[in-house]
N, C-alpha and C positions, 0 to 999 in steps of 0.2 A: 655905772654901766653894767658891771657884772651882776649886780643885784637885779637890774632890769631884765637881763637875759635869763637869769634863774626864774624870775617871776613869769616871764614869757614861757619858759619851758614848763613850769608848774601849771600855768594856765593851759598850755597845749595839752598836757597830760589829762587835765580835768575835762577839756573839751573833746579830746580824741580818745574814745573808749579803747581803740586799738592799742594806743601807747600806754594808757592807764593800766591795761591788763598786765604789764610787766612790772609795775611798781611793787617793791618789796619782794619780788620773785627773781628778777633778772636785771643785770646791768645792760645798758643799750649803747651801742656804738653806732651813731648816725654818720653816714658818709654822704655828703651832699655833692652833687655834680650836675652840670647842665646836660651832659651827654655821657653815654657809656664808653666813648672813645677818647674822652678828654685825658690828657697826660696825668693830671692829679689822680683822677679816678682809677685809671688802669694801674698806676703804681701802688696806690693805697689798697685797692682790692686784691692785687696780687700778693702784697705783703701779708694781708690778713689771711688769705687762703692758705698760706704756708704754715699757719699755726692754729688751725681751727680746733684741734683737740685742746690746746691750751686755753682758747677762748671759752670753749664749752666747760672746761674744768672750773673756770672763773665765773661761770654763769653769765656770759656775755652774749647777747643777741646782736647780730650784725644787720643793720638796716640801711639800705641805700635809698636816698631820696633824690629823685630826678623826674622831670617832665610830669609832675602831678601824681607820681606813683611812689609807693613805698614797696621795695622789693627786698628779698633776702640776698645773701652773698652769692647765690647761684643765679639770680635774676628772676626768681619766681615772684610775681606780683602778689603782694599780701593785702594791699589797700590802695585806694585812690584818695587824693586830697584835692580840695578846691584851690584855685589860685589865691583866694583870700585867707586860706588856712595859715595860722601863725607859724606852722612848721616851714612853710615856704619862705618866710621872711626872716628866718634866723640868721642867714648869711647874706650880707650885702654883696659879697663877692660871688655867691652862688656855688662855691666849691669849698670844701673843708670837711673837718670831722668834729663831732661833739660826742664826748663820752658822758653818759648820764648814769649816776649811781642808782642803786636800788631804792634810795630814798627819793628819787626824782630830781635831785640836784645836779647841776652841771659840774663835772670834775675836770674836764679838759676841753679845750677848743683850739683848733689849729687850721690855718689855711695852707699849711705845708704838710706833705705826707709825714706820718709819724711811725717810727719803728714799733714792732711788736714788743720789743724789750722795754721801750719807754712806757707803752701802755700797760704792760704787765707790772712794771715797777710801780707805777702809780696805783694800780688796783691793789697790788699786794701790800701797799703801805696803808691802805684804808682800814680803819678799825673793824668794820663789818667783815672784810675779807680775812683779817687776822683771826677774828672770832670763828669764822667758817673753817679755817685751816686747823685751829686748835681743837675744834670739835671732831675733826676727822681722826685725830691721833690720840 
């Protein structure tokens, strides 16, 4: 199942130039929701907004996927996607988050809100992130 999801994500990146532009440059945190007032979304986006500097330091782009649109964490629409787009079918529940590494692989998936600390802990444990940190010092 996980390998199928990763293949779907990789396929999505190859089919969506918008997302492909982040590969090897940024990590992507996708937040899926049916509406912007859904409890999951409001809690997750509020959590993320509290730590935007730390996300930026870790080179994470926050993208919200809902109603056929991809927006940034401030609600600015960056792209539209068709109902048949693979990105729309990643979540059967239609709410949740997916963290994608710089390599385009899925690193985290959750249908429950995730704390910034948990996301940062996961990112900071990644070999590529460790390399980035060691190059800074």
